[in-house]
N, C-alpha and C positions, 0 to 999 in steps of 0.2 A: 504493500500500500504506500510505499515511500515514493516521493517525487523529489529529486534532487533540486534544492532551492536554497537560496541564501536570504530569503525574504520573510521567514517566520518571525513574527514579533510577539506571539502569545502562545503559551503552552498550557493545555488543560489536562489535569490529572484526574483519573478515577482514584478512589481511595482504597476500598476493600480489595485486597489481592495485589495492590500496587504499592501503597504506602502503609497500609494497616493489615495486620494478620488477624482477620476475623473468621471464626469458624465455630459453629455450635458444638462441634465435637470437643473443643477445649473444655466446655462445661459438662457435656453429657457423658464423657468418659468417666468423670468422677461420679456422676449420679447413677450410672449403670455399673459402677465398680469394675470397669474394664471389660464388661461383656459387650464386645463389638457387635455381635449378631443382634442382640436386643436393642442396642443403641441405634444401629442402622435401621432396624425395623421401625423404631419410634420416629426417626427422622425421615422415613419414607412414607409411613402410613398416618402419622398423627400430625406432627409439626414439620411439614415438608417445605421445600423451596417455594412452591406455589402459594402455600398458606402464608409464609413469611413475606413474600413479595407484595401481598395485599397491604401489609403495614408499610412497606417501602412506598406504596402508592398513596398512603394516607389514612388507611383504616385504623381507627383507634385500637390500642392494645387491649383495652377492656372488652371491646366487642370481639376481637380475635380470640382472646382467651375463653370467653363464654361460648363461642361457636365450637372451639376445639374440645372443651370439656363436655359439651352436649353430645359430641360424637364419640368421645372416649372417656367416660366418667372415671374409669379405673386408672386413668393416667393423669388425673387432675394435678397432683403435686408436680409431676414432671412438666406438664403443660404450663403451669403457673411460673415455674422456674425459668422458662424461656424469656420472660420479661423481668421477673423479680431478680434474677441473677444474670441478666444479659451482659453486664460488664465483664463477667468471667469468660465470655466468648471472645473477648479481645485479648489476644496473647501479647500484643504490643505493636510497636512500629516496626516496619521493615527498614532497618537502619541504613542499609546500603542505598536504598532508593531515596531515603531522606537526605543523604549526602548529595545525591544528584540534584534534588530539589533545592538544597541550600546553595549549590554551586550556580544553578540557574538564577537564583535570587540575587546572589552577589554580582552576577553578570548584568543585572538590570532587566532581565526578561520578564514580561508581564505574565503573571501566574494566576490561574483560576482552577477550580475543581468542580467536577460534575459527578455526583454520586447517587446511587440508589440506596437510600437510607431512611429509616423511620424518623419522622420529625420529633417523636417522643424520646428516642434514644440518642439522637445526634448530639444533644448537649453533653452527654457523657464523654463523647469523643473530643468535643471542644475543650472540655476541662482537662482531659488527660493528655492530649497531644499538642505540645507547644508549637510544633512545626506548622499547624494549621494557620498560624498567624502570618505565614509567608504569603498566603493567598489574598489577592485583592478581593475576591469573592468566592463563595462556595454555594453552588446551586444544588439543593437537596430535594430529591424526588418527593419525599413525604410531605414537604412544605408546599409543593407545587401541584400535587395531584397528577403528575406525569412521571414517567420513568423511562430509562433506556431499555430497549432500543427504539422507542417511539420517536418518530421524526419531530414531533412537536416540542419535545424537551430540548433537542438540539437547536431548533429555531428560537426557542425562548432564551437559550444561552447566547445565541448570536445577537438577538435583539436587545437583551438586557445590558450586555456589555459592549455593544457596538462593534462586534468583531467583523473582520474581513475573513471569511471562511478560508480562502486560499492561503492566508498568512497565519492561520491558526493550526497548531498541532495538537491532536487529541491522543491521549495514552490510556489504554484500557486493557485488562487481561482477558476480556471476553470477546471472541471473534465477532459475534453478531452485533455488539456495540460498536466495534471498530468499523464494520461494514456500514452500519447505520450512519455513523459520522461522515464517512466518505460520501454516502448518498446525498448528504446535505452540503457537500462541497468542502468539507474540512479535510486537511491532511490528517492522517491517523496511522498509528502503529500499535500492534498488539504487544503488550508487555509480557516478557517471559523471565527476565532477570535484570538487575541493575546494570550488569556488565553489558548486556545486549542493548539496553536503553541508551547507555553512553554512546555506543556505536551508531545507533539510530539518530541521536541528536547531532552527532558530528556530521552524519550524512546530510542533515538539513542545514548545515552551516552554523549551528548554534555553538557559541563558545561557552565553556564551563570555567568558572573561576574558583579554584580550590581555596580552602582556608589556609592562610599564610602562617597561622600560629603554630 
């Protein structure tokens, strides 16, 4: 998806899987006492990705919990933990990518973020991850009622921040989101590692300024 160019002036980061290690398994391995089969069954049949994505789209957690408990009353404690212990799903920042972000920031590159994230849990990330201050703005799906890969959320990003799509580089670990960004005229790369991202940024002519300390 790369186009060799020296005219990129804005870089837009996804958060989960790129800058933040979020995974419900970080919590549920503890709750299921290491029983991987039972944990995976729960995350497939009870609180699965489609269920969680509705919160990323803006559904209130109270409504989501009630819906899931009605389907699986025997799993009520585990269902409630998805929200009540949500912070335990955050293993931490992906530090190597944060270093890349910091180097772009020092270089004066305009930085934005676009994330599928619940409006109710995103404040936890804001409090926990100091690197989020590097961004001029963060567009959160749960606050907008739109989510990737819908074209409307990319158009909202473009309009809200006055972006020139051809001069904007979007970074995401999910292929369908990368493809959706390209369909809206943005440059885009699929994230696999901080090392690969450095090579991709260099290919776009972006200078990185390391910490001199």
